[in-house]
N, C-alpha and C positions, 0 to 999 in steps of 0.2 A: 222544160224538159228537153233533152238532147234530140237530135234528129233520129238517131237509132231508137231511142225510146218512143218517139212518135210512130216510127215504122212498126214497132212491136205492138203498140196500142191499136194501130189500124188493122193489123192482122188478127188481133185478139177480139175485135169488136163483137163478132157473133158468139163468142164464148164467154164474155164477161158476165159475171153474176150467176154463173151456173155451177160454181164450186170446183172448177178445174184447177190443177196445179201446173204451172209453167216452169220448165227447167231450161235455162239459157246459159250461154257461154259469156266470157268476159268482154266480148265486143259490145254486147247489148246491155249488160247489167249496170245498174246505177241505183242509188238509194231513192232518187225521185221516182224512177219507174216502179220500184217495189211498193212505195207508198201509194202511188196512183192505182196500181193493180189491186192492192189490199183494200182500197176504198171501194172497189168494184167487186168485192168478195171473190177475188182470184189470188191464190197463193203463188209464190214464186221463189225459186232457189237457183243460185248460180255462182260461178266463180267470179272473182272481181279483180280488176287490174289494181296494182299497188297504188297508182296515183289517184284512184277513185275510192280507195279504202279509207275508213275512218282514221282520224289522226291518233286516236287512242290505241289502235293496233299497229300503226306504222312506227310509233315511238318506243314501243315495248320490245325488249330483247327476249326472244324465245329460243330455248335450246332445241337441238335436233330431236324430233320425235314428240315434242310437246305441242300443246295448243293453247291459245289465249282467245278469249271472247269478250265482246262488249255488246250491250243492247241499247236501243233507242226506241222506245215505244214497242211496236210489234216486230221490229227488225232485229235480227240476231246477226252479228258479224263475227267471223272467226278467222284466226290466223293459225296455220299449221306450218311447221318447218320440217322438211325432209332434205332434199338436195338444194332446195331454194324455198323462199317464202311462198305459200299458197294462201290466197284470201277467198273466203266464201261468205255470201250474204244470203239471208233467207227470211221469209215470212211463213214458211211451211213448218219450221221447227220452233217450238215454244221458247221464247226468251226466258232464260233463267238468270240466276245471279251471275254477275261477271266473275270470271276467273279462268284458270287454265286447267289442264289435265294432261294425262299421258295418252298417247295413241294406244288403242287396243292391240294386243299381240297379234291377232289375226283379223284381217278385214276380208 
């Protein structure tokens, strides 16, 4: 696990196993951290840097306003394109079948 992941685990120690959800930004987010938190019954969701995103999302071309997703076990990873590519990774949201979709008209 990365140094930032170890820092997050240290800060979360008193809260692990109590059913909390952690929302973090792309500086701390990694698949290893999400798997470790999930093994301690703690859900996590956050944005992801492109170089840490799964290869299945980096290689696919997505049109503006569309999303693409892939899953691995309990982890859901998504790519959304607006002005630039935005990557999200989560164990809070149930992994469904891989595929894309359109952005809702109103958020």
